[in-house]
C-alpha positions as CSV (number, residue, x, y, z in Angstrom):
1,M,0.0,0.0,0.0
2,S,1.3,3.5,-0.9
3,E,2.0,6.0,1.8
4,S,-0.5,8.8,2.3
5,A,-1.0,11.8,4.5
6,V,-4.1,13.1,6.2
7,L,-5.5,16.4,5.0
8,T,-8.4,18.2,6.7
9,L,-10.4,20.7,4.8
10,R,-13.7,22.6,5.0
11,L,-16.2,22.2,2.3
12,D,-19.4,24.1,1.6
13,P,-22.3,21.8,2.5
14,K,-23.6,21.9,-1.1
15,L,-20.2,20.8,-2.4
16,K,-19.9,18.1,0.2
17,K,-23.3,16.7,-0.9
18,Q,-22.2,16.8,-4.6
19,L,-19.0,15.0,-3.6
20,D,-21.0,12.4,-1.7
21,R,-23.3,11.8,-4.7
22,L,-20.4,11.5,-7.0
23,S,-18.5,9.1,-4.8
24,K,-21.6,6.9,-4.4
25,A,-22.2,6.9,-8.2
26,M,-18.6,5.9,-8.8
27,S,-18.6,3.3,-6.0
28,R,-15.6,5.0,-4.5
29,S,-14.9,6.6,-1.1
30,R,-15.3,10.4,-0.7
31,S,-11.6,10.4,0.1
32,F,-10.7,8.7,-3.1
33,V,-12.8,11.1,-5.3
34,A,-11.5,14.2,-3.5
35,A,-7.8,13.0,-3.8
36,E,-8.3,12.3,-7.5
37,A,-9.8,15.8,-8.0
38,I,-6.9,17.4,-6.2
39,R,-4.4,15.3,-8.1
40,E,-5.9,16.4,-11.5
41,F,-6.1,20.1,-10.3
42,V,-2.4,20.1,-9.2
43,T,-1.2,18.4,-12.4
44,L,-3.1,20.7,-14.7
45,N,-2.0,23.9,-12.8
46,E,1.7,22.7,-12.6
47,W,1.6,22.1,-16.3
48,Q,0.0,25.5,-17.0
49,I,2.5,27.4,-14.8
50,E,5.5,25.7,-16.5
51,E,4.1,26.6,-19.9
52,I,3.7,30.2,-18.8
53,K,7.3,30.3,-17.5
54,K,8.5,28.9,-20.8
55,G,6.5,31.5,-22.7
56,L,7.9,34.3,-20.6
57,A,11.5,33.0,-21.1
58,E,10.9,33.0,-24.9
59,A,9.5,36.5,-24.7
60,D,12.5,37.6,-22.6
61,R,14.8,36.2,-25.4
62,G,12.8,38.1,-28.0
63,E,11.3,35.0,-29.6
64,F,8.0,36.2,-31.0
65,A,5.9,35.0,-33.9
66,T,6.0,37.2,-37.0
67,D,2.9,38.9,-38.3
68,E,2.8,36.4,-41.1
69,E,2.9,33.4,-38.7
70,V,0.1,34.9,-36.6
71,D,-2.0,35.6,-39.7
72,A,-1.5,31.9,-40.8
73,V,-2.7,30.6,-37.5
74,V,-5.7,32.9,-37.4
75,K,-6.7,31.9,-40.9
76,R,-6.3,28.2,-40.1
77,W,-8.5,28.5,-37.0
78,T,-11.2,30.7,-38.6
79,R,-11.5,28.3,-41.5
80,R,-12.1,25.4,-39.0
81,A,-14.8,27.5,-37.2
82,R,-16.9,27.8,-40.3
């Protein structure tokens, strides 16, 4: 069994009820569902922060898209939206 730590937190009663319904529907414990949600949140936000840092480093080095590159991307995406 993997190691784990206890975390105590306060939830709005409505959110707790939602969590309870979800855990019941998934046949999982409230703890499992909450831990999975926190894991996904942390993973996503760590990724996003790293990508922002990379983008800022590129900008600091003066690495920007040309007007032509931006126009090409805009045209590609606006064609897909139609």
